[in-house]
C-alpha positions in Angstrom: -14.4 25.2 -31.6 -11.1 23.3 -31.7 -9.2 26.5 -31.4 -6.5 24.9 -29.3 -3.7 22.7 -30.4 -4.4 20.3 -27.6 -6.1 17.1 -28.7 -9.6 16.3 -27.5 -12.1 13.5 -27.7 -15.0 15.9 -27.5 -17.0 16.6 -30.6 -17.3 20.2 -31.9 -21.0 20.5 -31.1 -20.4 19.4 -27.5 -17.6 21.9 -27.2 -19.8 24.6 -28.4 -22.6 23.6 -26.0 -20.2 23.5 -23.1 -18.6 26.9 -24.0 -22.1 28.5 -24.3 -23.2 26.9 -20.9 -20.1 28.2 -19.1 -20.4 31.7 -20.6 -24.2 31.8 -19.9 -24.4 30.2 -16.4 -21.1 31.5 -15.1 -20.4 28.5 -12.8 -18.0 29.2 -9.9 -16.9 25.6 -9.6 -16.7 23.2 -12.5 -16.0 19.5 -12.3 -14.5 17.9 -15.4 -14.3 14.1 -15.1 -11.9 12.9 -17.8 -9.8 16.0 -18.6 -7.2 14.1 -20.6 -4.7 16.6 -22.0 -6.7 19.7 -21.0 -8.4 21.0 -24.2 -11.9 21.3 -22.6 -10.4 22.5 -19.2 -8.7 25.4 -21.0 -11.7 26.2 -23.1 -14.0 26.4 -20.0 -11.5 28.5 -18.2 -11.4 30.9 -21.1 -15.2 31.0 -21.4 -15.6 32.3 -17.8 -12.5 33.7 -16.2 -13.9 33.4 -12.6 -14.5 29.7 -12.7 -12.4 27.2 -10.9 -12.1 23.9 -12.7 -11.4 20.7 -10.9 -9.9 18.6 -13.8 -10.1 14.9 -12.9 -8.5 12.0 -14.6 -6.6 8.8 -13.7 -3.8 10.4 -15.8 -2.8 6.9 -16.9 -2.3 6.5 -20.7 -4.7 4.1 -22.4 -4.2 2.6 -25.9 -7.4 4.2 -27.3 -6.0 7.6 -26.6 -3.6 7.2 -29.5 -6.6 7.2 -31.9 -7.1 10.9 -31.2 -3.5 12.0 -32.0 -1.5 12.5 -35.1 1.2 10.0 -34.6 4.4 10.4 -36.6 6.6 7.4 -37.7 4.2 5.0 -36.1 5.5 6.0 -32.6 3.0 6.0 -29.8 2.7 9.3 -27.9 3.0 7.5 -24.6 3.2 4.0 -23.3 0.1 2.3 -21.9 -0.3 3.1 -18.1 2.3 5.8 -18.3 1.3 8.9 -16.3 0.5 11.9 -18.4 -0.3 14.4 -15.7 2.8 16.4 -16.5 1.6 16.8 -20.1 -1.8 18.0 -18.9 -0.1 20.5 -16.5 2.1 21.8 -19.3 -0.9 22.4 -21.5 -2.7 24.4 -18.9 0.3 25.8 -17.0 -0.7 29.5 -16.6 -4.1 28.5 -15.1 -2.6 25.9 -12.7 -0.3 28.6 -11.4 -3.3 30.8 -10.6 -5.2 27.8 -9.2 -8.0 28.3 -11.7 -7.5 24.7 -13.0 -6.8 22.2 -10.3 -5.6 18.7 -11.5 -7.1 15.9 -9.5 -5.8 12.3 -9.9 -8.6 9.9 -9.1 -8.9 6.4 -10.5 -10.6 3.1 -9.7 -8.0 2.3 -7.0 -9.1 5.3 -4.9 -12.8 5.2 -5.7 -13.8 4.5 -2.1 -13.6 8.2 -1.1 -13.6 11.7 -2.6 -10.3 13.2 -3.5 -8.8 15.5 -0.8 -9.2 18.5 -3.3 -13.0 18.1 -2.9 -13.1 19.4 0.7 -16.5 19.4 2.4 -17.1 23.0 1.2 -16.8 22.6 -2.5 -20.0 22.2 -4.6 -20.1 22.1 -8.3 -22.3 24.3 -10.5 -21.4 22.4 -13.7 -20.2 18.9 -14.2 -18.8 17.5 -17.5 -18.6 13.7 -17.5 -16.2 12.5 -20.2 -14.5 9.6 -18.6 -16.6 6.5 -19.1 -19.4 4.9 -21.1 -19.9 2.2 -18.5 -23.0 2.6 -16.4 -21.6 0.7 -13.4 -18.4 2.6 -13.3 -20.3 5.9 -13.5 -22.5 4.8 -10.7 -19.5 4.2 -8.4 -18.3 7.7 -8.9 -21.8 9.2 -8.9 -22.5 7.8 -5.4 -19.6 9.8 -4.0 -19.9 12.9 -6.2 -23.6 13.7 -5.7 -23.0 15.2 -2.3 -21.0 17.9 -4.1 -23.9 18.8 -6.4 -26.2 21.7 -5.7 -29.9 20.5 -5.7 -31.9 21.9 -8.6 -28.9 23.8 -9.9 -25.9 21.7 -10.9 -25.8 21.1 -14.6 -24.6 17.7 -15.7 -23.2 17.2 -19.2 -22.5 13.8 -20.7 -20.0 13.7 -23.5 -21.8 10.8 -25.2 -25.0 8.8 -25.0 -24.7 5.1 -25.5 -26.9 2.2 -24.7 -25.1 1.4 -21.4 -25.5 4.9 -20.1 -29.3 4.7 -20.6 -29.3 2.3 -17.7 -27.7 5.0 -15.5 -30.0 7.8 -16.7 -33.0 5.6 -16.1 -31.9 4.8 -12.6 -31.5 8.6 -11.8 -34.4 9.9 -13.8 -36.0 11.6 -10.7 -32.7 13.4 -9.9 -32.0 14.6 -13.4 -33.8 17.0 -15.7 -32.9 16.7 -19.3 -32.9 19.5 -21.7 
């Protein structure tokens, strides 16, 4: 499924699941939390050509990101905290121009409110959470985002399941249906 030359942190099985879900459910609005360099954003846009993808990231380079790149001559791709939104935009350029992929910079400093791009009318049919494995951090974002979900319809996909995220899932067990 890694048909793109854009690096990704998402495993092949998860990419296949997301691709299948997007093709099958045909979501109008997709929220991708943790879009990094755009691999999954582009894959979802190709899976269903009528979807609008809100690609969210802090767009600040973190040291762990170098672990997912082929680095030549020991040089880092970018410096820690350097903004990589331009690299994301370059990777998904044709779809930004048609507004099918909408980059959204949102990080801990602005977590008190939803980004302006999420106007009161946008609701998400599908949400891909690939930005944290910290239950408390996810909870902060979730409390703001859940008003953008469609009751009994929005699909939520977590990139990984770790011990700390079990705390979050347990706290929201009545809101979520696992499959």
